[in-house]
C-alpha positions as CSV (number, residue, x, y, z in Angstrom):
1,X,127.4,124.4,122.6
2,X,125.1,121.6,123.9
3,X,125.4,120.8,127.6
4,X,125.8,117.1,128.3
5,X,124.8,115.5,131.6
6,X,126.0,112.2,132.8
7,X,122.8,110.9,134.2
8,X,124.1,107.5,135.1
9,X,126.9,109.0,137.1
10,X,124.3,111.2,139.1
11,X,122.3,108.0,139.8
12,X,125.4,106.2,141.0
13,X,126.4,109.0,143.2
14,X,123.0,109.2,144.8
15,X,122.8,105.4,145.2
16,X,126.3,105.5,146.9
17,X,125.1,108.0,149.4
18,X,122.1,105.8,150.3
19,X,124.2,102.7,150.4
20,X,126.5,104.5,153.0
21,X,123.4,105.2,155.1
22,X,122.4,101.5,154.9
23,X,125.8,100.5,156.1
24,X,125.7,103.0,159.0
25,X,122.2,101.7,160.0
26,X,123.4,98.1,159.9
27,X,126.5,98.9,161.9
28,X,124.5,100.6,164.6
29,X,122.2,97.6,165.1
30,X,125.0,95.1,164.5
31,X,122.9,93.4,161.8
32,X,124.4,91.7,158.8
33,X,122.7,92.1,155.3
34,X,123.0,89.7,152.4
35,X,121.9,90.7,149.0
36,X,120.7,87.4,147.4
37,X,120.6,87.6,143.5
38,X,119.8,85.3,140.7
39,X,117.5,84.6,137.8
40,X,113.7,83.9,138.2
41,X,113.3,80.2,139.0
42,X,117.0,79.8,140.1
43,X,115.7,78.7,143.5
44,X,116.5,81.7,145.5
45,X,113.5,81.3,147.9
46,X,114.0,77.5,148.2
47,X,117.7,77.9,149.0
48,X,116.9,80.7,151.5
49,X,114.3,78.5,153.3
50,X,116.7,75.6,153.7
51,X,119.5,77.8,154.9
52,X,117.1,79.5,157.4
53,X,116.2,76.0,158.7
54,X,119.8,75.4,159.4
55,X,120.5,78.8,160.9
56,X,117.4,79.7,162.9
57,X,118.5,78.1,166.1
58,X,121.8,79.9,165.9
59,X,120.9,83.4,164.7
60,X,117.8,85.6,164.5
61,X,116.9,86.1,160.8
62,X,114.7,88.5,158.9
63,X,113.8,88.5,155.1
64,X,113.0,91.2,152.7
65,X,111.4,89.8,149.5
66,X,111.7,92.1,146.5
67,X,109.3,91.6,143.5
68,X,107.6,93.6,140.9
69,X,104.3,92.4,142.3
70,X,102.7,89.8,144.5
71,X,103.6,88.5,148.0
72,X,104.1,84.8,147.2
73,X,107.7,84.6,148.4
74,X,107.0,86.6,151.6
75,X,104.2,84.3,152.5
76,X,106.4,81.3,152.0
77,X,108.9,82.8,154.5
78,X,106.2,83.8,157.0
79,X,104.7,80.3,156.8
80,X,108.2,78.9,157.6
81,X,108.3,81.0,160.8
82,X,110.5,83.8,159.5
83,X,110.0,87.5,160.0
84,X,109.3,88.6,156.3
85,X,108.7,91.9,154.7
86,X,107.4,92.2,151.0
87,X,108.9,95.0,148.9
88,X,107.3,96.0,145.7
89,X,109.6,97.8,143.3
90,X,107.0,99.5,141.2
91,X,108.2,97.8,138.0
92,X,111.9,98.3,138.6
93,X,114.0,95.2,137.7
94,X,116.3,95.6,140.8
95,X,116.5,97.0,144.3
96,X,118.6,100.1,144.9
97,X,120.1,101.3,148.2
98,X,117.2,103.8,148.8
99,X,114.7,101.1,148.5
100,X,116.7,98.9,150.8
101,X,117.0,101.6,153.3
102,X,113.2,102.1,153.3
103,X,112.7,98.4,153.7
104,X,115.1,98.2,156.7
105,X,113.2,101.0,158.4
106,X,110.3,98.6,158.7
107,X,112.3,95.8,160.4
108,X,113.2,95.5,164.0
109,X,117.0,95.4,163.3
110,X,118.1,95.4,167.0
111,X,116.3,92.0,167.3
112,X,117.9,90.6,164.1
113,X,121.4,89.2,163.5
114,X,120.9,88.6,159.7
115,X,118.6,90.1,157.1
116,X,118.5,88.6,153.7
117,X,117.2,90.7,150.8
118,X,116.0,88.5,148.1
119,X,116.5,90.7,145.1
120,X,114.3,90.8,142.0
121,X,114.9,87.8,139.8
122,X,117.4,89.1,137.2
123,X,121.1,88.4,136.3
124,X,121.7,92.0,134.9
125,X,120.3,95.0,136.8
126,X,120.8,93.8,140.5
127,X,124.5,93.5,139.7
128,X,124.8,97.2,138.9
129,X,123.4,98.6,142.2
130,X,125.2,98.5,145.6
131,X,122.4,98.2,148.2
132,X,124.8,98.5,151.1
133,X,124.9,94.8,151.9
134,X,127.7,93.2,153.8
135,X,127.7,90.2,151.3
136,X,126.4,89.5,147.8
137,X,125.4,86.0,147.2
138,X,124.4,84.8,143.7
139,X,122.5,81.7,142.9
140,X,122.8,80.1,139.5
141,X,120.8,77.0,138.7
142,X,121.8,74.1,136.6
143,X,119.1,74.4,133.9
144,X,120.4,77.9,133.2
145,X,123.6,76.5,131.8
146,X,127.3,76.7,132.6
147,X,127.9,79.5,130.1
148,X,126.0,82.3,132.1
149,X,129.2,83.9,133.4
150,X,130.2,84.5,129.7
151,X,126.8,86.1,129.0
152,X,126.4,88.1,132.1
153,X,129.9,88.8,133.4
154,X,129.2,91.7,135.8
155,X,127.1,89.5,138.1
156,X,129.9,87.1,138.6
157,X,132.5,89.8,138.9
158,X,130.6,91.7,141.8
159,X,129.3,88.8,143.8
160,X,131.1,87.5,146.9
161,X,129.8,83.9,146.7
162,X,128.2,81.6,144.0
163,X,125.8,78.9,144.8
164,X,125.1,76.4,142.0
165,X,121.6,75.1,142.7
166,X,119.7,72.1,141.4
167,X,122.8,69.9,141.2
168,X,120.5,66.9,141.6
169,X,119.2,67.6,138.2
170,X,122.8,67.9,136.6
171,X,122.6,64.5,134.9
172,X,119.5,65.6,133.0
173,X,121.1,68.8,131.5
174,X,124.3,69.4,129.6
175,X,125.9,71.1,132.6
176,X,129.6,70.9,133.5
177,X,130.6,72.2,136.9
178,X,134.3,72.3,136.0
179,X,133.5,74.2,132.9
180,X,131.4,76.7,134.9
181,X,134.4,77.2,137.3
182,X,136.6,77.8,134.2
183,X,134.2,80.4,132.9
184,X,134.1,82.2,136.3
185,X,137.8,82.2,137.1
186,X,138.9,85.0,134.6
187,X,136.1,87.2,135.9
188,X,136.5,86.6,139.6
189,X,139.6,84.5,140.7
190,X,139.1,82.8,144.0
191,X,135.3,83.3,144.0
192,X,133.8,80.7,146.4
193,X,131.6,78.3,144.4
194,X,129.2,75.9,146.3
195,X,127.3,73.2,144.4
196,X,124.1,72.7,146.3
197,X,120.5,71.4,146.0
198,X,117.6,73.1,147.8
199,X,115.5,70.0,147.2
200,X,117.9,67.5,148.9
201,X,119.9,69.9,151.0
202,X,123.2,68.8,149.6
203,X,125.9,71.3,150.1
204,X,123.9,73.8,152.1
205,X,125.4,72.9,155.5
206,X,128.7,74.1,154.1
207,X,127.1,77.3,152.9
208,X,125.6,77.9,156.3
209,X,128.9,77.5,158.0
210,X,130.6,79.9,155.5
211,X,128.0,82.5,156.1
212,X,128.3,82.2,159.9
213,X,132.1,82.5,159.6
214,X,131.7,85.7,157.4
215,X,129.3,87.2,159.9
216,X,131.6,86.5,162.7
217,X,134.4,88.4,160.8
218,X,132.5,91.7,160.7
């Protein structure tokens, strides 16, 4: 008889253990963690920079930038006056809870109200791993199309909030916000959807207010 081992189950169990440690660490320092997800080029860094400009006088913010390589985004954050940490995933297409915990060990959490983890650009893998965050926020950009919830359903099922970025470019593309909402609804009824533009800032004040409200609830 051949023994069969469910490797994925073992990976998920281990990840869950580290996610619990992340939550414990965040609770101890009273720090809120957002897992920011989205495709490469969706505008995660641009949206984050704009939100930080709205929030930095109200809360203390730190950023963890996860990439396969380079420190381009971390430098952007640092140049904007944010405390930034670059995380290299060693080729992995996502962050897991163990990597997140290691990153948090290098931040002064007692001096931070909010940490944003900008996950590796990907609509698949990051959705599968709980990193211990208080809130999962996904950014979808107009050029990607309104059919993405149909093609990558898990991301839209697990996220807590969806930002639709580059709305200023909507007239150029065959993008229908109503159709997007209809595609999301069966997957995640009641999911907050915010149409925004990191270029103009449209809609991002409402997102900042939403995030502050969610932080106050914890």
